[in-house]
PDB file with one MODEL, atoms N, CA, C and O in Angstrom:
MODEL        1
ATOM      1  N   UNK A   1      54.923 128.393 -34.461  1.00  0.00           N
ATOM      2  CA  UNK A   1      53.917 127.429 -34.836  1.00  0.00           C
ATOM      3  C   UNK A   1      54.471 126.509 -35.922  1.00  0.00           C
ATOM      4  O   UNK A   1      55.248 126.942 -36.773  1.00  0.00           O
ATOM      5  N   UNK A   2      54.069 125.238 -35.888  1.00  0.00           N
ATOM      6  CA  UNK A   2      54.545 124.308 -36.914  1.00  0.00           C
ATOM      7  C   UNK A   2      54.074 124.708 -38.306  1.00  0.00           C
ATOM      8  O   UNK A   2      52.994 125.270 -38.483  1.00  0.00           O
ATOM      9  N   UNK A   3      54.905 124.405 -39.271  1.00  0.00           N
ATOM     10  CA  UNK A   3      54.598 124.737 -40.658  1.00  0.00           C
ATOM     11  C   UNK A   3      53.687 123.676 -41.280  1.00  0.00           C
ATOM     12  O   UNK A   3      53.426 122.631 -40.684  1.00  0.00           O
ATOM     13  N   UNK A   4      53.218 123.968 -42.480  1.00  0.00           N
ATOM     14  CA  UNK A   4      52.412 123.016 -43.240  1.00  0.00           C
ATOM     15  C   UNK A   4      53.170 121.705 -43.375  1.00  0.00           C
ATOM     16  O   UNK A   4      52.612 120.629 -43.156  1.00  0.00           O
ATOM     17  N   UNK A   5      54.453 121.802 -43.740  1.00  0.00           N
ATOM     18  CA  UNK A   5      55.260 120.611 -43.974  1.00  0.00           C
ATOM     19  C   UNK A   5      55.436 119.781 -42.701  1.00  0.00           C
ATOM     20  O   UNK A   5      55.413 118.551 -42.755  1.00  0.00           O
ATOM     21  N   UNK A   6      55.609 120.436 -41.576  1.00  0.00           N
ATOM     22  CA  UNK A   6      55.758 119.715 -40.302  1.00  0.00           C
ATOM     23  C   UNK A   6      54.484 118.928 -40.004  1.00  0.00           C
ATOM     24  O   UNK A   6      54.550 117.764 -39.611  1.00  0.00           O
ATOM     25  N   UNK A   7      53.344 119.550 -40.187  1.00  0.00           N
ATOM     26  CA  UNK A   7      52.072 118.857 -39.954  1.00  0.00           C
ATOM     27  C   UNK A   7      51.890 117.709 -40.952  1.00  0.00           C
ATOM     28  O   UNK A   7      51.425 116.633 -40.577  1.00  0.00           O
ATOM     29  N   UNK A   8      52.248 117.929 -42.202  1.00  0.00           N
ATOM     30  CA  UNK A   8      52.111 116.874 -43.208  1.00  0.00           C
ATOM     31  C   UNK A   8      53.018 115.684 -42.887  1.00  0.00           C
ATOM     32  O   UNK A   8      52.602 114.532 -43.007  1.00  0.00           O
ATOM     33  N   UNK A   9      54.250 115.964 -42.484  1.00  0.00           N
ATOM     34  CA  UNK A   9      55.171 114.873 -42.114  1.00  0.00           C
ATOM     35  C   UNK A   9      54.638 114.084 -40.932  1.00  0.00           C
ATOM     36  O   UNK A   9      54.713 112.856 -40.924  1.00  0.00           O
ATOM     37  N   UNK A  10      54.099 114.775 -39.932  1.00  0.00           N
ATOM     38  CA  UNK A  10      53.573 114.068 -38.768  1.00  0.00           C
ATOM     39  C   UNK A  10      52.351 113.245 -39.144  1.00  0.00           C
ATOM     40  O   UNK A  10      52.178 112.134 -38.641  1.00  0.00           O
ATOM     41  N   UNK A  11      51.507 113.767 -40.014  1.00  0.00           N
ATOM     42  CA  UNK A  11      50.353 112.998 -40.482  1.00  0.00           C
ATOM     43  C   UNK A  11      50.808 111.735 -41.202  1.00  0.00           C
ATOM     44  O   UNK A  11      50.253 110.659 -40.978  1.00  0.00           O
ATOM     45  N   UNK A  12      51.812 111.858 -42.064  1.00  0.00           N
ATOM     46  CA  UNK A  12      52.340 110.697 -42.776  1.00  0.00           C
ATOM     47  C   UNK A  12      52.948 109.689 -41.807  1.00  0.00           C
ATOM     48  O   UNK A  12      52.778 108.481 -41.974  1.00  0.00           O
ATOM     49  N   UNK A  13      53.644 110.178 -40.811  1.00  0.00           N
ATOM     50  CA  UNK A  13      54.247 109.314 -39.791  1.00  0.00           C
ATOM     51  C   UNK A  13      53.154 108.547 -39.038  1.00  0.00           C
ATOM     52  O   UNK A  13      53.264 107.336 -38.843  1.00  0.00           O
ATOM     53  N   UNK A  14      52.107 109.252 -38.618  1.00  0.00           N
ATOM     54  CA  UNK A  14      51.015 108.610 -37.895  1.00  0.00           C
ATOM     55  C   UNK A  14      50.291 107.587 -38.772  1.00  0.00           C
ATOM     56  O   UNK A  14      49.929 106.509 -38.299  1.00  0.00           O
ATOM     57  N   UNK A  15      50.083 107.921 -40.042  1.00  0.00           N
ATOM     58  CA  UNK A  15      49.435 106.984 -40.957  1.00  0.00           C
ATOM     59  C   UNK A  15      50.298 105.744 -41.174  1.00  0.00           C
ATOM     60  O   UNK A  15      49.786 104.625 -41.200  1.00  0.00           O
ATOM     61  N   UNK A  16      51.597 105.941 -41.329  1.00  0.00           N
ATOM     62  CA  UNK A  16      52.494 104.796 -41.523  1.00  0.00           C
ATOM     63  C   UNK A  16      52.466 103.874 -40.308  1.00  0.00           C
ATOM     64  O   UNK A  16      52.469 102.651 -40.448  1.00  0.00           O
ATOM     65  N   UNK A  17      52.437 104.464 -39.123  1.00  0.00           N
ATOM     66  CA  UNK A  17      52.334 103.666 -37.904  1.00  0.00           C
ATOM     67  C   UNK A  17      51.040 102.858 -37.911  1.00  0.00           C
ATOM     68  O   UNK A  17      51.054 101.659 -37.631  1.00  0.00           O
ATOM     69  N   UNK A  18      49.931 103.502 -38.226  1.00  0.00           N
ATOM     70  CA  UNK A  18      48.639 102.808 -38.239  1.00  0.00           C
ATOM     71  C   UNK A  18      48.630 101.685 -39.268  1.00  0.00           C
ATOM     72  O   UNK A  18      48.085 100.610 -39.016  1.00  0.00           O
ATOM     73  N   UNK A  19      49.228 101.931 -40.415  1.00  0.00           N
ATOM     74  CA  UNK A  19      49.244 100.927 -41.484  1.00  0.00           C
ATOM     75  C   UNK A  19      50.224  99.786 -41.216  1.00  0.00           C
ATOM     76  O   UNK A  19      50.208  98.777 -41.921  1.00  0.00           O
ATOM     77  N   UNK A  20      51.066  99.938 -40.213  1.00  0.00           N
ATOM     78  CA  UNK A  20      52.027  98.872 -39.898  1.00  0.00           C
ATOM     79  C   UNK A  20      51.360  97.693 -39.187  1.00  0.00           C
ATOM     80  O   UNK A  20      51.974  96.637 -39.030  1.00  0.00           O
ATOM     81  N   UNK A  21      50.122  97.866 -38.763  1.00  0.00           N
ATOM     82  CA  UNK A  21      49.391  96.801 -38.088  1.00  0.00           C
ATOM     83  C   UNK A  21      48.607  95.975 -39.101  1.00  0.00           C
ATOM     84  O   UNK A  21      48.092  96.516 -40.080  1.00  0.00           O
ATOM     85  N   UNK A  22      48.517  94.691 -38.873  1.00  0.00           N
ATOM     86  CA  UNK A  22      47.636  93.836 -39.654  1.00  0.00           C
ATOM     87  C   UNK A  22      46.256  93.947 -39.016  1.00  0.00           C
ATOM     88  O   UNK A  22      46.022  93.429 -37.924  1.00  0.00           O
ATOM     89  N   UNK A  23      45.357  94.621 -39.700  1.00  0.00           N
ATOM     90  CA  UNK A  23      44.053  94.916 -39.120  1.00  0.00           C
ATOM     91  C   UNK A  23      43.226  93.665 -38.815  1.00  0.00           C
ATOM     92  O   UNK A  23      42.324  93.701 -37.978  1.00  0.00           O
ATOM     93  N   UNK A  24      43.536  92.569 -39.493  1.00  0.00           N
ATOM     94  CA  UNK A  24      42.782  91.338 -39.262  1.00  0.00           C
ATOM     95  C   UNK A  24      43.221  90.598 -38.006  1.00  0.00           C
ATOM     96  O   UNK A  24      42.469  89.789 -37.463  1.00  0.00           O
ATOM     97  N   UNK A  25      44.445  90.876 -37.544  1.00  0.00           N
ATOM     98  CA  UNK A  25      44.956  90.086 -36.418  1.00  0.00           C
ATOM     99  C   UNK A  25      45.408  90.903 -35.212  1.00  0.00           C
ATOM    100  O   UNK A  25      45.573  90.351 -34.124  1.00  0.00           O
ATOM    101  N   UNK A  26      45.609  92.197 -35.385  1.00  0.00           N
ATOM    102  CA  UNK A  26      46.155  92.975 -34.276  1.00  0.00           C
ATOM    103  C   UNK A  26      45.172  93.105 -33.108  1.00  0.00           C
ATOM    104  O   UNK A  26      43.980  93.331 -33.312  1.00  0.00           O
ATOM    105  N   UNK A  27      45.683  92.962 -31.898  1.00  0.00           N
ATOM    106  CA  UNK A  27      44.842  93.246 -30.742  1.00  0.00           C
ATOM    107  C   UNK A  27      44.868  94.739 -30.376  1.00  0.00           C
ATOM    108  O   UNK A  27      44.304  95.140 -29.358  1.00  0.00           O
ATOM    109  N   UNK A  28      45.523  95.552 -31.208  1.00  0.00           N
ATOM    110  CA  UNK A  28      45.734  96.966 -30.903  1.00  0.00           C
ATOM    111  C   UNK A  28      44.976  97.898 -31.847  1.00  0.00           C
ATOM    112  O   UNK A  28      45.499  98.938 -32.248  1.00  0.00           O
ATOM    113  N   UNK A  29      43.757  97.530 -32.198  1.00  0.00           N
ATOM    114  CA  UNK A  29      42.971  98.389 -33.083  1.00  0.00           C
ATOM    115  C   UNK A  29      42.744  99.773 -32.482  1.00  0.00           C
ATOM    116  O   UNK A  29      42.596 100.754 -33.211  1.00  0.00           O
ATOM    117  N   UNK A  30      42.717  99.850 -31.160  1.00  0.00           N
ATOM    118  CA  UNK A  30      42.544 101.159 -30.520  1.00  0.00           C
ATOM    119  C   UNK A  30      43.698 102.086 -30.874  1.00  0.00           C
ATOM    120  O   UNK A  30      43.491 103.289 -31.037  1.00  0.00           O
ATOM    121  N   UNK A  31      44.907 101.551 -30.996  1.00  0.00           N
ATOM    122  CA  UNK A  31      46.059 102.374 -31.364  1.00  0.00           C
ATOM    123  C   UNK A  31      46.013 102.754 -32.839  1.00  0.00           C
ATOM    124  O   UNK A  31      46.460 103.837 -33.217  1.00  0.00           O
ATOM    125  N   UNK A  32      45.479 101.875 -33.662  1.00  0.00           N
ATOM    126  CA  UNK A  32      45.325 102.194 -35.084  1.00  0.00           C
ATOM    127  C   UNK A  32      44.368 103.381 -35.223  1.00  0.00           C
ATOM    128  O   UNK A  32      44.654 104.333 -35.949  1.00  0.00           O
ATOM    129  N   UNK A  33      43.248 103.317 -34.534  1.00  0.00           N
ATOM    130  CA  UNK A  33      42.264 104.402 -34.596  1.00  0.00           C
ATOM    131  C   UNK A  33      42.857 105.696 -34.043  1.00  0.00           C
ATOM    132  O   UNK A  33      42.659 106.769 -34.613  1.00  0.00           O
ATOM    133  N   UNK A  34      43.578 105.594 -32.941  1.00  0.00           N
ATOM    134  CA  UNK A  34      44.195 106.780 -32.339  1.00  0.00           C
ATOM    135  C   UNK A  34      45.195 107.418 -33.300  1.00  0.00           C
ATOM    136  O   UNK A  34      45.214 108.638 -33.461  1.00  0.00           O
ATOM    137  N   UNK A  35      46.021 106.596 -33.936  1.00  0.00           N
ATOM    138  CA  UNK A  35      47.013 107.121 -34.877  1.00  0.00           C
ATOM    139  C   UNK A  35      46.339 107.793 -36.063  1.00  0.00           C
ATOM    140  O   UNK A  35      46.792 108.846 -36.512  1.00  0.00           O
ATOM    141  N   UNK A  36      45.264 107.202 -36.580  1.00  0.00           N
ATOM    142  CA  UNK A  36      44.566 107.801 -37.718  1.00  0.00           C
ATOM    143  C   UNK A  36      43.857 109.095 -37.308  1.00  0.00           C
ATOM    144  O   UNK A  36      43.784 110.044 -38.088  1.00  0.00           O
ATOM    145  N   UNK A  37      43.340 109.123 -36.086  1.00  0.00           N
ATOM    146  CA  UNK A  37      42.716 110.350 -35.578  1.00  0.00           C
ATOM    147  C   UNK A  37      43.741 111.478 -35.550  1.00  0.00           C
ATOM    148  O   UNK A  37      43.458 112.588 -36.003  1.00  0.00           O
ATOM    149  N   UNK A  38      44.924 111.199 -35.021  1.00  0.00           N
ATOM    150  CA  UNK A  38      45.942 112.249 -34.956  1.00  0.00           C
ATOM    151  C   UNK A  38      46.487 112.606 -36.331  1.00  0.00           C
ATOM    152  O   UNK A  38      46.872 113.752 -36.563  1.00  0.00           O
ATOM    153  N   UNK A  39      46.524 111.642 -37.245  1.00  0.00           N
ATOM    154  CA  UNK A  39      46.914 111.960 -38.618  1.00  0.00           C
ATOM    155  C   UNK A  39      45.919 112.961 -39.206  1.00  0.00           C
ATOM    156  O   UNK A  39      46.310 113.934 -39.850  1.00  0.00           O
ATOM    157  N   UNK A  40      44.627 112.707 -38.974  1.00  0.00           N
ATOM    158  CA  UNK A  40      43.594 113.612 -39.485  1.00  0.00           C
ATOM    159  C   UNK A  40      43.726 115.006 -38.874  1.00  0.00           C
ATOM    160  O   UNK A  40      43.578 116.010 -39.572  1.00  0.00           O
ATOM    161  N   UNK A  41      44.004 115.066 -37.582  1.00  0.00           N
ATOM    162  CA  UNK A  41      44.173 116.378 -36.943  1.00  0.00           C
ATOM    163  C   UNK A  41      45.350 117.133 -37.555  1.00  0.00           C
ATOM    164  O   UNK A  41      45.271 118.342 -37.774  1.00  0.00           O
ATOM    165  N   UNK A  42      46.434 116.423 -37.829  1.00  0.00           N
ATOM    166  CA  UNK A  42      47.593 117.094 -38.427  1.00  0.00           C
ATOM    167  C   UNK A  42      47.292 117.560 -39.850  1.00  0.00           C
ATOM    168  O   UNK A  42      47.792 118.601 -40.275  1.00  0.00           O
ATOM    169  N   UNK A  43      46.488 116.810 -40.585  1.00  0.00           N
ATOM    170  CA  UNK A  43      46.109 117.268 -41.924  1.00  0.00           C
ATOM    171  C   UNK A  43      45.241 118.524 -41.841  1.00  0.00           C
ATOM    172  O   UNK A  43      45.392 119.440 -42.650  1.00  0.00           O
ATOM    173  N   UNK A  44      44.348 118.565 -40.882  1.00  0.00           N
ATOM    174  CA  UNK A  44      43.546 119.778 -40.680  1.00  0.00           C
ATOM    175  C   UNK A  44      44.445 120.937 -40.270  1.00  0.00           C
ATOM    176  O   UNK A  44      44.297 122.051 -40.772  1.00  0.00           O
ATOM    177  N   UNK A  45      45.375 120.676 -39.359  1.00  0.00           N
ATOM    178  CA  UNK A  45      46.308 121.735 -38.941  1.00  0.00           C
ATOM    179  C   UNK A  45      47.185 122.193 -40.109  1.00  0.00           C
ATOM    180  O   UNK A  45      47.517 123.374 -40.206  1.00  0.00           O
ATOM    181  N   UNK A  46      47.562 121.266 -40.993  1.00  0.00           N
ATOM    182  CA  UNK A  46      48.346 121.650 -42.171  1.00  0.00           C
ATOM    183  C   UNK A  46      47.531 122.590 -43.050  1.00  0.00           C
ATOM    184  O   UNK A  46      48.043 123.600 -43.534  1.00  0.00           O
ATOM    185  N   UNK A  47      46.272 122.256 -43.250  1.00  0.00           N
ATOM    186  CA  UNK A  47      45.411 123.125 -44.051  1.00  0.00           C
ATOM    187  C   UNK A  47      45.282 124.496 -43.395  1.00  0.00           C
ATOM    188  O   UNK A  47      45.436 125.522 -44.058  1.00  0.00           O
ATOM    189  N   UNK A  48      45.002 124.514 -42.106  1.00  0.00           N
ATOM    190  CA  UNK A  48      44.863 125.801 -41.405  1.00  0.00           C
ATOM    191  C   UNK A  48      46.155 126.611 -41.477  1.00  0.00           C
ATOM    192  O   UNK A  48      46.118 127.838 -41.570  1.00  0.00           O
ATOM    193  N   UNK A  49      47.296 125.924 -41.433  1.00  0.00           N
ATOM    194  CA  UNK A  49      48.586 126.621 -41.526  1.00  0.00           C
ATOM    195  C   UNK A  49      48.744 127.311 -42.876  1.00  0.00           C
ATOM    196  O   UNK A  49      49.428 128.329 -42.974  1.00  0.00           O
ATOM    197  N   UNK A  50      48.112 126.761 -43.929  1.00  0.00           N
ATOM    198  CA  UNK A  50      48.170 127.445 -45.233  1.00  0.00           C
ATOM    199  C   UNK A  50      47.435 128.781 -45.177  1.00  0.00           C
ATOM    200  O   UNK A  50      47.686 129.673 -45.987  1.00  0.00           O
ATOM    201  N   UNK A  51      46.529 128.907 -44.217  1.00  0.00           N
ATOM    202  CA  UNK A  51      45.784 130.157 -44.023  1.00  0.00           C
ATOM    203  C   UNK A  51      46.431 131.020 -42.936  1.00  0.00           C
ATOM    204  O   UNK A  51      45.906 132.067 -42.558  1.00  0.00           O
ATOM    205  N   UNK A  52      47.586 130.552 -42.444  1.00  0.00           N
ATOM    206  CA  UNK A  52      48.338 131.234 -41.388  1.00  0.00           C
ATOM    207  C   UNK A  52      47.521 131.385 -40.109  1.00  0.00           C
ATOM    208  O   UNK A  52      47.588 132.410 -39.430  1.00  0.00           O
ATOM    209  N   UNK A  53      46.744 130.343 -39.793  1.00  0.00           N
ATOM    210  CA  UNK A  53      46.029 130.286 -38.523  1.00  0.00           C
ATOM    211  C   UNK A  53      46.418 128.995 -37.816  1.00  0.00           C
ATOM    212  O   UNK A  53      46.582 127.952 -38.449  1.00  0.00           O
ATOM    213  N   UNK A  54      46.561 129.077 -36.515  1.00  0.00           N
ATOM    214  CA  UNK A  54      47.059 127.953 -35.731  1.00  0.00           C
ATOM    215  C   UNK A  54      46.309 127.875 -34.402  1.00  0.00           C
ATOM    216  O   UNK A  54      45.838 128.881 -33.871  1.00  0.00           O
ATOM    217  N   UNK A  55      46.212 126.658 -33.887  1.00  0.00           N
ATOM    218  CA  UNK A  55      45.621 126.470 -32.576  1.00  0.00           C
ATOM    219  C   UNK A  55      46.334 125.323 -31.875  1.00  0.00           C
ATOM    220  O   UNK A  55      46.807 124.389 -32.523  1.00  0.00           O
ATOM    221  N   UNK A  56      46.406 125.394 -30.574  1.00  0.00           N
ATOM    222  CA  UNK A  56      47.048 124.326 -29.811  1.00  0.00           C
ATOM    223  C   UNK A  56      46.025 123.508 -29.026  1.00  0.00           C
ATOM    224  O   UNK A  56      46.394 122.626 -28.251  1.00  0.00           O
ATOM    225  N   UNK A  57      44.735 123.801 -29.228  1.00  0.00           N
ATOM    226  CA  UNK A  57      43.701 123.064 -28.499  1.00  0.00           C
ATOM    227  C   UNK A  57      42.639 122.556 -29.483  1.00  0.00           C
ATOM    228  O   UNK A  57      42.469 123.109 -30.569  1.00  0.00           O
ATOM    229  N   UNK A  58      41.941 121.513 -29.089  1.00  0.00           N
ATOM    230  CA  UNK A  58      40.854 120.994 -29.929  1.00  0.00           C
ATOM    231  C   UNK A  58      39.745 122.031 -30.073  1.00  0.00           C
ATOM    232  O   UNK A  58      39.210 122.221 -31.165  1.00  0.00           O
ATOM    233  N   UNK A  59      39.408 122.682 -29.006  1.00  0.00           N
ATOM    234  CA  UNK A  59      38.344 123.699 -29.049  1.00  0.00           C
ATOM    235  C   UNK A  59      38.752 124.862 -29.972  1.00  0.00           C
ATOM    236  O   UNK A  59      37.942 125.355 -30.757  1.00  0.00           O
ATOM    237  N   UNK A  60      40.001 125.283 -29.865  1.00  0.00           N
ATOM    238  CA  UNK A  60      40.481 126.355 -30.730  1.00  0.00           C
ATOM    239  C   UNK A  60      40.472 125.949 -32.196  1.00  0.00           C
ATOM    240  O   UNK A  60      40.118 126.743 -33.068  1.00  0.00           O
ATOM    241  N   UNK A  61      40.870 124.690 -32.463  1.00  0.00           N
ATOM    242  CA  UNK A  61      40.863 124.181 -33.837  1.00  0.00           C
ATOM    243  C   UNK A  61      39.433 124.167 -34.372  1.00  0.00           C
ATOM    244  O   UNK A  61      39.192 124.563 -35.512  1.00  0.00           O
ATOM    245  N   UNK A  62      38.495 123.716 -33.562  1.00  0.00           N
ATOM    246  CA  UNK A  62      37.097 123.683 -33.977  1.00  0.00           C
ATOM    247  C   UNK A  62      36.614 125.079 -34.359  1.00  0.00           C
ATOM    248  O   UNK A  62      35.940 125.252 -35.375  1.00  0.00           O
ATOM    249  N   UNK A  63      36.957 126.066 -33.548  1.00  0.00           N
ATOM    250  CA  UNK A  63      36.572 127.449 -33.852  1.00  0.00           C
ATOM    251  C   UNK A  63      37.192 127.927 -35.156  1.00  0.00           C
ATOM    252  O   UNK A  63      36.544 128.611 -35.948  1.00  0.00           O
ATOM    253  N   UNK A  64      38.454 127.562 -35.375  1.00  0.00           N
ATOM    254  CA  UNK A  64      39.128 127.970 -36.609  1.00  0.00           C
ATOM    255  C   UNK A  64      38.499 127.323 -37.835  1.00  0.00           C
ATOM    256  O   UNK A  64      38.373 127.962 -38.879  1.00  0.00           O
ATOM    257  N   UNK A  65      38.107 126.069 -37.713  1.00  0.00           N
ATOM    258  CA  UNK A  65      37.466 125.391 -38.839  1.00  0.00           C
ATOM    259  C   UNK A  65      36.189 126.136 -39.228  1.00  0.00           C
ATOM    260  O   UNK A  65      35.913 126.328 -40.412  1.00  0.00           O
ATOM    261  N   UNK A  66      35.422 126.549 -38.238  1.00  0.00           N
ATOM    262  CA  UNK A  66      34.199 127.292 -38.537  1.00  0.00           C
ATOM    263  C   UNK A  66      34.506 128.678 -39.082  1.00  0.00           C
ATOM    264  O   UNK A  66      33.763 129.189 -39.920  1.00  0.00           O
ATOM    265  N   UNK A  67      35.581 129.291 -38.623  1.00  0.00           N
ATOM    266  CA  UNK A  67      35.934 130.634 -39.097  1.00  0.00           C
ATOM    267  C   UNK A  67      36.479 130.601 -40.525  1.00  0.00           C
ATOM    268  O   UNK A  67      36.176 131.487 -41.323  1.00  0.00           O
ATOM    269  N   UNK A  68      37.279 129.585 -40.850  1.00  0.00           N
ATOM    270  CA  UNK A  68      37.913 129.511 -42.167  1.00  0.00           C
ATOM    271  C   UNK A  68      36.917 129.039 -43.214  1.00  0.00           C
ATOM    272  O   UNK A  68      37.027 129.436 -44.374  1.00  0.00           O
ATOM    273  N   UNK A  69      35.966 128.221 -42.854  1.00  0.00           N
ATOM    274  CA  UNK A  69      34.841 127.756 -43.652  1.00  0.00           C
ATOM    275  C   UNK A  69      35.140 126.582 -44.574  1.00  0.00           C
ATOM    276  O   UNK A  69      34.334 125.652 -44.611  1.00  0.00           O
ATOM    277  N   UNK A  70      36.239 126.557 -45.319  1.00  0.00           N
ATOM    278  CA  UNK A  70      36.480 125.495 -46.306  1.00  0.00           C
ATOM    279  C   UNK A  70      36.459 124.095 -45.692  1.00  0.00           C
ATOM    280  O   UNK A  70      35.924 123.181 -46.319  1.00  0.00           O
ATOM    281  N   UNK A  71      37.021 123.882 -44.484  1.00  0.00           N
ATOM    282  CA  UNK A  71      37.023 122.512 -43.947  1.00  0.00           C
ATOM    283  C   UNK A  71      35.705 122.102 -43.292  1.00  0.00           C
ATOM    284  O   UNK A  71      35.616 120.988 -42.776  1.00  0.00           O
ATOM    285  N   UNK A  72      34.703 122.936 -43.292  1.00  0.00           N
ATOM    286  CA  UNK A  72      33.443 122.605 -42.612  1.00  0.00           C
ATOM    287  C   UNK A  72      32.871 121.250 -42.999  1.00  0.00           C
ATOM    288  O   UNK A  72      32.377 120.544 -42.119  1.00  0.00           O
ATOM    289  N   UNK A  73      32.911 120.841 -44.282  1.00  0.00           N
ATOM    290  CA  UNK A  73      32.336 119.536 -44.627  1.00  0.00           C
ATOM    291  C   UNK A  73      32.991 118.357 -43.898  1.00  0.00           C
ATOM    292  O   UNK A  73      32.402 117.279 -43.816  1.00  0.00           O
ATOM    293  N   UNK A  74      34.170 118.550 -43.384  1.00  0.00           N
ATOM    294  CA  UNK A  74      34.841 117.474 -42.637  1.00  0.00           C
ATOM    295  C   UNK A  74      34.005 117.138 -41.433  1.00  0.00           C
ATOM    296  O   UNK A  74      34.371 116.259 -40.653  1.00  0.00           O
TER     297      UNK A  74
ENDMDL
END
């Protein structure tokens, strides 16, 4: 399973990609939103990795968030 650092690096990479667009002029806002969505997922996965829990599916991640409790406000 990927480590905390791997998830954090991927989140930073996705955020940098999203920020490379000029939001006022880009016709690719859908890609900006997609990149930020995946950045957020990697940050959640990084947090879960600190608890030594991992999931490879959205449904599994959702279950883990409810089980771990701290990320529930997200």
